[in-house]
C-alpha positions in Angstrom: -167.6 -271.6 46.2 -170.2 -271.9 48.6 -173.9 -270.7 49.3 -172.8 -268.3 51.7 -170.1 -266.6 49.1 -170.1 -264.7 46.1 -167.2 -264.5 43.6 -166.3 -260.8 43.0 -164.9 -261.1 39.6 -163.9 -257.4 37.3 -161.6 -255.9 34.7 -160.9 -253.0 33.5 -159.4 -251.7 31.1 -158.7 -247.3 30.6 -156.2 -248.2 27.7 -155.3 -243.9 27.4 -154.4 -244.9 31.9 -153.2 -248.8 31.5 -151.3 -250.3 28.9 -153.6 -253.0 28.5 -156.5 -254.2 30.9 -156.3 -255.8 33.8 -158.8 -258.1 35.7 -159.0 -259.1 39.4 -160.6 -261.7 42.0 -161.9 -261.4 45.7 -163.9 -264.2 47.1 -166.6 -262.8 49.8 -167.5 -264.6 52.6 -170.3 -263.8 55.3 -169.9 -263.7 58.3 -171.0 -264.4 61.6 -170.3 -261.2 63.1 -171.7 -259.7 67.0 -172.8 -255.9 67.1 -171.8 -253.2 64.7 -169.1 -254.1 61.3 -166.5 -251.1 60.7 -165.1 -251.0 57.2 -161.9 -250.8 57.2 -160.4 -248.7 54.2 -157.7 -246.6 54.2 -157.5 -243.9 56.4 -153.4 -242.2 56.4 -153.9 -239.7 58.7 -157.4 -240.9 59.5 -157.7 -241.1 63.3 -161.6 -241.2 63.3 -160.9 -244.9 63.4 -158.6 -245.0 65.6 -161.4 -242.9 68.3 -163.9 -244.6 67.3 -163.1 -247.7 68.6 -160.8 -246.3 71.9 -164.5 -245.1 72.8 -165.9 -248.8 71.9 -163.1 -250.2 74.5 -164.0 -247.5 77.1 -167.4 -247.8 76.9 -166.7 -252.2 76.5 -165.2 -252.2 80.0 -167.8 -249.3 81.6 -170.4 -252.8 81.1 -168.5 -255.1 82.7 -167.4 -253.1 85.4 -171.4 -252.2 85.9 -172.2 -256.3 85.2 -170.1 -257.0 87.4 -170.8 -254.6 90.5 -174.5 -255.7 90.2 
């Protein structure tokens, strides 16, 4: 791993649910993001992310048109 990353490791132990413990790991890398960061999560049946993104794209288009007309 490098200085801008974290190695996230975990182990799940629940004998009532799982036959044996299991582990996993996920590299978390710093990103250079311009503007707000929107979490990506399971959103089955949830239209809010789609609506938020469509409004953001509309606002970007309006801003670009306004900038171009000045």
